[in-house]
N, C-alpha and C positions, 0 to 999 in steps of 0.2 A: 511830269505836271509840276508847275512851278509853285512855290513857296507862296507867292502873291494869291494863287487861287486857293493855296490850303488856308490861310489867313482870313482869305474873304468867306468862306464856306464857313469858318469856327464862328466868324463874327455873326454871320447872316441866319448860321442857328440859333447862336444863343440869343439873340435879337429876335428871333421868331418864337422861339421856346418862351421868351419873359412874355410876350403879347399874348399867347395861347394861355400861359400859365395866368395872366392877369384876367382873364377874361373870364376863366374858370371861378378861380378863387375869391374875385374883386368885380367880378359881374353886378353883382345887386347893387353895389357901393355905387359903382362907375353910370349905373343905367339911366340915372337921370339927367348925366350929361352929354350920353350917347344920342347918334342920330343915324337916320339909315344913310346917308351919302358918306360920314366917316366909317360907318361897320363896313360899307362895299369896298372902301380903298382900302382900308384895313386889312379885309379879306384878301384881296386882289393882289396886296406887296407881300402877307403870309405866306398864299398860295403861291405867287414868284419865289421866293426864299425858300420854301421846303422843296418847290423843283429844283433850285439850284445845286441844293444840299443835296438831297438825293442822288441828284446826274454826278456829282462830283464824289460819293462814296461808293456808287456802281462804278463809276468807272475805274475805280482802285481796286473793287474786287476783281473786276472782267479782264482785266489790263493783266500781261504778262510782261516779267521785265528779267533780261538775263545779260549775265555782263555790264550792266549798265543802261541797256537797249532795250526800249519799251515798244511792244505791238499789244494787236487785239485780236482774235481771232473771229472772222463773221461780220467784218466791214463792209456792210454795201447789200447784205444780201435782201431778199425783197420782205421776206419773212419776219424780218426783227423789230419786235414791240417796240412802242413809243419812248420806255425808258432804258432799252437797249440801244438805239439811236440816240437818244441825249448822251449817253454816256460815250459812246463812239464821238460824240460833238467836241467832247472835252477834251481826249488826246488829240484827234485828228480833225481838226477844223476843214472844211471845205468839201468838194466833193472825191470820194472814193469810188472804187471800183470792188466787184464781189473779189473773195480771196484766190477765185481760181484766173481772174485779171490779174492782180495786181497785189500785194503785199507790202506792208508800209512799217518802220520804227524808226525811232528818233531817240536823241539823247543830246542832254544837256551836263552829262558827267564821265569822265572816264572810270575806267573798270575799277579803280579804288572809291568811287564815287562822289571824286572832287570834281568842283563845276570846272567845264572846258574853260580856258582863257589863253587867248594869244599869247600873254606872257610866258609861256611853254610849249615845248615841243613834245609832238603825238607820232605814236606811229599805230596804223592797224595792220598786223601781219594775219595773213590768210596762208595757212599752209598748203601744199600741193593738193591739188583738187580740190580745195577749198572755199573757193569763189562761191556766191550763191546762187545755188543750182536753177535755170531757169529756162523756159523755151524762146525767149524773146529776148530781153536786155535786163541790167540792171544797172543802177547806178547809186552814189554818194553826195551829196550835196550840201554845200556848206551857209550856213544865216548867222545873222548877227543875232545878238538877243529878242532882235525884234521879228527875228525871221525876215529879213533883207539880204540881198544878195551883200557878197561883200567885195569892193572892189578891190583889184591888185591888177598888178603891171601884165600878167599874161592872159588876161580877162578869162579866168577860168573859176568857175562856179560849182562845178561839180567834174565828177571822174565818173569811169564806167569801165565796162568791158570794151567800150570802142573807143578809149581816150589813148591805147598803144601804151598800155602800161608795161613797165618792163618787169622780167622774172628775176629771180633769184637763181642760183646756180641749181638750187634743190629744186626749179618750179614754184616754189612760197614766191607772193606776192607782197609787199609792203607798201601803203600807203601813209605818204609823209605828212601829216597834218600840224602845219604851223606857219606864223608869221612872215618869216624870212623863208628866201629859197634854199632848199637843202642842198650843200655843193654835192654835184654828181648823182642826184636825185630828181632833178627836176621835171622829168617824164613823169614822176609818180607823187608829184607836189599838188596836194590841195591847199591853196593859201588861205590864211583864217586871219581874220581881223585882229588888230594888237589887245581887243580887250575881250568879254564874255561871248562865246559864240553857241550854235546848236548845230547838230548833225540829224540828218534825214537819210534814210536808207531806203531806197523801192526796187522791188523786182517785180519782173512784169512775166505774167504767165509762168510763176513759179513751180518749182519742181514738187515732188512728193514729197521729198524730206521736210520742204519748208512748211507745205498744207497740214504735213501730219505733225508738226513742230518738233520733229528731231533734228532739223539746222539749227547752230546756233551761230550768231554773229559774232566775231570775235570783239573783244571788248578794245577800246580806245588807250592804249598804254602812254603814260607820262615816259620819255627818256630822260632816264637820269644823268 
């Protein structure tokens, strides 16, 4: 979750707290200046603000973060309550499937917690047999800080098990995430912008290891 949302949630929480405390502590003193329309508007704004802050807090509680990647189990399940659906929407906006259909991860930091940026080169290393287990396919998609596709000379916006990724001699797979093409590894290159970016991992018809939380997505490691 971005720092912008964190700061916004904190600001809204402070403002809502101020209005609530003012109503209880100074309610009688201000009662002469209050009107029904102003109270209604104030109530709507406070309600919206508290809902936003609550969803932000609950999203942080329910999210799972491993190696810099964030996911959330139970997305899209019909029995989810309103609060859980709101928490899902904070981290995974847009339509989502139930976990048995698809699982989702995203990250804007490397394994050390530093913001991803095209000024640096990165590698995602999948050990032999360590690609995301699935019964359909998986993909890693590149996006700018505003979650837009990244224009690049090879018109590649994602890599997947259908991208013809080359294996290392030991059967492992390295994905090269950087702005400039990696010499000799173009088949495994996911082009990055020159600035800040985010990554999305989607696994369709995920395997049991994913559904039970046993599979760990490898970190995005900066190349030293």
